[in-house]
N, C-alpha and C positions, 0 to 999 in steps of 0.2 A: 154237404151231408156227412155225418160222423157216425161210425158204428164201432162199438167197443167190444172187447172180449178179454177175459182173464186167461191165465195160463192154462193151456189144454183145451180151450173152447175151439170148436171147429167152425170157421166162418166162411165156408166155401160158397154158400148160397144166399148171402144177404142181398136183398133186393137192391137193384141199381136204379138211380134216377133216370127220368125220361131222356135227359140230355147227356147221358153217360158217354156217348160216343165223342163228345167234345170236351170231356173232362179226363183227369187222371186220378185213378184210385191209388192212394199211397197207404202202405202198411207200415206203421211205426212200431218197432219191436224193442221195447225197453227191457233189457235183460240184466240178470245177475250173471256175470261171467266168472267162471271158476279158473283154477290153475291147471285144468286138464284140457289140452287143446282139442283132443278127439271128442270129449264131451261137449265142448262149446260148438264145434262144427256140427255135431249131431243135433243140437238144439236149433241151430240156424236152419238146417235142412228140414227139420220138423215144422218150423214156423212157415217156411215157404210152402210146404205141402198143405198147411192148414188154413191159409188165408188167400183168398182170391183177390189179387191186386195187380195193377199195372207195374208198380214199383214197390219193392221191399227195401226198407232202410234199417240198418243195424248200427250199434254203437262202435265207438273207438275201443282199442285194446281188445278186440274181439277174439284173438287167438288165446288170450289168457293173461293173467297177472299173478304175482306172488303176494297174496294178502293185499291186493289193491295197488301194489307197486310194480313197476317194470324196471328190470335191471339189464345191463348189457349182456350178462350171461344168459338170462331168460330169452331175450329177443333173438340172440344169435342161435340159441337152441331151437326155439319155436319157428324162427323165420324161414320162409320158403320163397322161391321164385313164383311167378305167375303160373308156371307150368306144373307146380307142385300139387299135392293132393287137396289142400285146403281150398285154393281158388278153383281148381278143376272141378271139384264136386259142386260148388256153387254155380259155376258156368253150366254144368250139365243140367241143373234144376232150371236155370234161366232158359236154356234151350228147350227143355221138356215142356215148360208152360208158356213159352213165348213172351217172357216178361223181362223187366229190368230189376236189378238188385244193386244196391250200394252197400258195400261192406268194407271193413277195415282189415288190414293185415300188416304183419311185420315183413315187409317186402325185401327180400334178399337178392342182391345182384353183385357185380364185381366191385362196386363202390362201398359195399357194406349193407346195412339194414336201414330202411326208411320206414317211418310211420305213415302208411299209405291208405288212402281211400280209393276204392276201385268201383267204377260203374260198369256193369256188364248188361248187355241187352241181347236177347235172343241167342244166348250162348256165345257171344263175342264180347271182347273187351272194347268198350267205347271210350273210356277215359281213365287215366291213372293220375292221381294227385299225391305227390309226396309232400308231407307237411312242411311248410316254409317257416312258420313261427313256432319254434320248439319251446316247450313249457319250462323255461328257466325262471321260475317265480315260486313264491311261497315255500322256498327251501328245496324245491325239486330242480333237477338238472337233466332235462331230456336230451340236451346236446351232448351229454356224456354217454348216451345210449344210442341215439339215432343219428344218421346222416341227414343234413338239412336239404330240403327241396328248394327249387328255384323257378318253377314253371306253373303258370295258371292252367287249369284243366276244365274244359267245357265240352258239352256234347248234347245233341238234340234227342228228345224223347217225347212223343205224343203231344205235339203242340207247344212244348216248353223247350228252352235251352237251359240245361242244368249246369250249374257251377259248383265245383266241389271245394270244401274247406274242412278243416278238422279242429274242433274244440277251441284251443287257445287262440287260433286264428280269429275268433270272434272279436278279439280286442284290437284288431288291426283293420280299420275300415277301408284302407287302401286296397287290400286284396279283393274285397267285395265290389268296390267301384271298378277295379280293373276287369273283373268278370262281367259286370253289367255292361261295360263298354265293348266287350266282346260278344254281347248279345244275350247274356244270362238273364233269365227272369224267374228262376227257381234255384235257390241255394240249398244244397244238401250238406249237413254238417254232422257227421258221426262224432260223438263226444264221450269223454270220460271225465266229467266235471266233478272235481273233488268237493266233498262237503266242507263246510266251514262258515264262520261268521259272514253274513251278508252275501254268501255265494249264490243262493237262489235268486235274490234280488238282482245281482249282477247279471246272472244268466238270462233272466227275463228282459232286463233292460237292453242288454247287448243284442240279443236275438231280434227283438222287435225293432231296435234301431237299425240294424243291418238290413232288415227287410224294408222298412219304410223309407230310409234315405236312398234306396235304390229302386223303390216302388216295385218290389218283387216278392214272391212267396219265399219263405224260408222254413225248411224242415230240419229240426235239430233233434237227434235221437241220442239219448244219454244212457250210460249204465246206471244201475241203481244197486242197492244193497248197503253193506256196512260202510263202504268208503266213498260212494258216489251219490250225487244229489238227486238223480232222476229228473222229473219234470220235463221229459221229452215233450216237444211242442211243435205246433205249426203257427207261424206268424204270417199275416196277410200283407199285401202291398201297402195297405194303409196303416200298418204297424200294430194291428189288433192281434192279440194272441187268441187264435181260433179254438185250439184245444191244448190242454195241459194234462199229462198223464199222471201227475202226482208222483208218489214215491214207490208205489207197488210195482212188482214185476208184471208187466202186462203188454198187450198189443192193442192197436187201435187202427181202424180203417177210416181214412179221410178222403173225400172227393174234392179236388181243386180244379179250377177252371181257368185256362189261359186267357180267356176274354176278360176276366176280372183284372188281370194285369194291364191289358190294353186300355180298359176303361179308366183305371186309376191313373195311368200315364197321360191320358187326355186331360185329366184334371190337374195333375202335377207333372208337367213335362220336364222332369229333371235332366234327361239326356240332352235336351235342346238348350237348357239354361246353364249348363256347365261352362266355366271359363278356364279351360285347360291351359290356355296361353298364359294366363296370370299365375296359375298354380305352379307351372313349370318355372317361371321366373322367381317366384317366392322360394321354391325349393333350392334353386341355384344360389340365391342370396343367403339362404340359411346354412349352406355348407361351409 
């Protein structure tokens, strides 16, 4: 079931399907993010207030950019620890409504600043993912700005096991396979996918492939506006793009069912057919 809303529409009381108790209602929030961190946080909190969902998902670079770019100076200025105001206010909303939220932040700690995706549930941090594959492509150099992550992040929520990734990670199927092997059946991917030739085609191909090759749902929420492509989407375990938000700044409610994953995996038992023994040998030989 899919329910849509444009900016400012209040979607608190959209009717839920009869089997809602066995499903997860996900709110995709495709935003134009400004260079004002406080304004961006205010927009996030308003969205959570306005949409009745089990899980809210927001884009990458959520704290802000400088005309679509992130610089070391900006992220060290905007960056905060998990105990800072940005995360704390989102945690408070999560606790108030008893919901999950996936948001991105410039996560500052003793090692520097990471480009992080955070899952909070019922006011508590459930998973923190620091982006592993930094965007050193198309002339960009995220590795000059952020510290690189090195750990997979998964956590349970309402019949699913969520695996977190961020934007450019979509080009690395190994990460998604590792999450699937740890039980993930729903990938959440906050993104800031830059516009450019063939970029929307690449986005749709990569998201649907990562979903289908792991027989899992995938929710990818992108920024939109002058610099970013939009087209936030949900891909199903069979690789079908269930919804696509286009380029407008908007939010959408989508109901997904974990039994759809189990039914698809009965038809395509990828986890049982993997030959990890062979893959390990091939990787050793290739070094």
